C-alpha positions in Angstrom: -10.8 42.2 20.3 -12.5 39.5 18.7 -12.8 35.5 19.9 -13.5 33.1 17.5 -13.9 29.6 18.5 -12.5 26.9 16.8 -15.7 25.8 14.1 -16.0 29.7 13.5 -12.1 29.4 12.8 -12.5 26.0 10.4 -14.9 28.1 8.2 -13.0 31.2 8.4 -9.6 29.7 7.2 -11.1 27.0 4.7 -9.4 29.4 1.7 -6.0 28.0 3.3 -6.9 24.6 2.0 -7.4 25.6 -1.8 -3.5 24.8 -2.1 -3.5 20.7 -2.0 -0.6 20.7 -0.1 -2.0 22.3 2.8 -3.4 19.8 5.2 -3.5 21.3 8.2 -3.3 25.1 10.0 -2.6 26.7 13.3 -4.9 29.7 14.4 -5.3 31.8 17.0 -8.8 32.7 18.6 -8.3 36.2 17.7 -8.1 35.1 13.8 -4.4 34.7 12.9 -3.5 31.6 11.0 -0.3 30.0 10.6 1.0 27.5 8.1 1.9 24.3 10.4 6.0 24.3 8.9 6.6 26.9 11.4 4.3 26.2 14.4 6.0 28.0 17.1 4.5 31.5 15.5 1.5 30.1 16.4 2.2 29.5 20.3 4.7 32.5 20.6 1.8 34.5 18.9 -0.9 33.1 21.5 1.0 33.1 24.1 1.9 37.2 23.4 -1.9 37.8 23.1 -2.8 34.9 26.1 -5.0 33.4 23.1 -6.0 29.5 22.6 -4.6 28.4 19.8 -6.0 25.3 17.6 -4.6 23.1 15.0 -7.4 22.5 12.1 -7.9 20.5 9.5 -9.4 20.8 5.8 -13.5 20.3 5.9 -13.7 16.8 4.0 -17.6 16.2 2.4 -19.1 13.2 4.0 -19.9 11.4 0.5 -22.2 8.3 0.8 -20.9 5.0 -0.7 -23.3 3.1 -1.8 -22.6 -1.3 -1.7 -23.1 -2.7 -5.5 -25.1 -5.8 -5.5 -24.2 -9.0 -6.6 -27.1 -8.6 -9.6 -25.3 -5.3 -10.3 -22.6 -7.5 -11.8 -24.0 -10.6 -12.8 -24.6 -11.1 -16.9 -27.8 -11.3 -18.0 -27.6 -15.4 -18.1 -26.5 -15.5 -14.5 -29.7 -12.7 -13.6 -31.9 -15.9 -15.4 -30.3 -18.5 -13.5 -30.2 -16.6 -10.2 -33.9 -16.3 -10.8 -34.8 -19.7 -11.3 -32.8 -21.1 -8.5 -34.9 -18.6 -6.0 -37.9 -19.7 -7.6 -38.1 -15.6 -8.8 -41.1 -16.0 -12.2 -40.1 -13.2 -15.1 -41.3 -12.8 -18.2 -39.1 -13.5 -21.6 -37.8 -10.8 -23.2 -37.0 -8.6 -20.3 -33.8 -6.4 -20.3 -31.0 -6.7 -17.8 -31.7 -3.6 -15.8 -35.4 -5.3 -15.7 -34.3 -8.8 -14.2 -32.3 -6.8 -11.6 -35.7 -4.6 -10.4 -37.5 -7.9 -10.5 -35.0 -9.8 -8.8 -34.3 -7.2 -5.9 -38.1 -6.3 -5.4 
């Protein structure tokens, strides 16, 4: 009989999470999965087969959240004033992104 680690069960059981209502599952190390509405089925199966049981959750991809800089939300006039107040020299006629790049450099 194959015994799976918790990490292997997480990989093996990800298809259960295609259903948006499913937030967690129970699994036994022999590869059986049980919905959380009836955890006693998992516990009973694990006890009968002398297996460990695990609670598994949907894998969540880590996403990087970029904090906006103050210059990203300033108007062109505000950018020009900010540059002048901070003695940042810039050429006339720069567009907003060019001003932001100049200030952030």
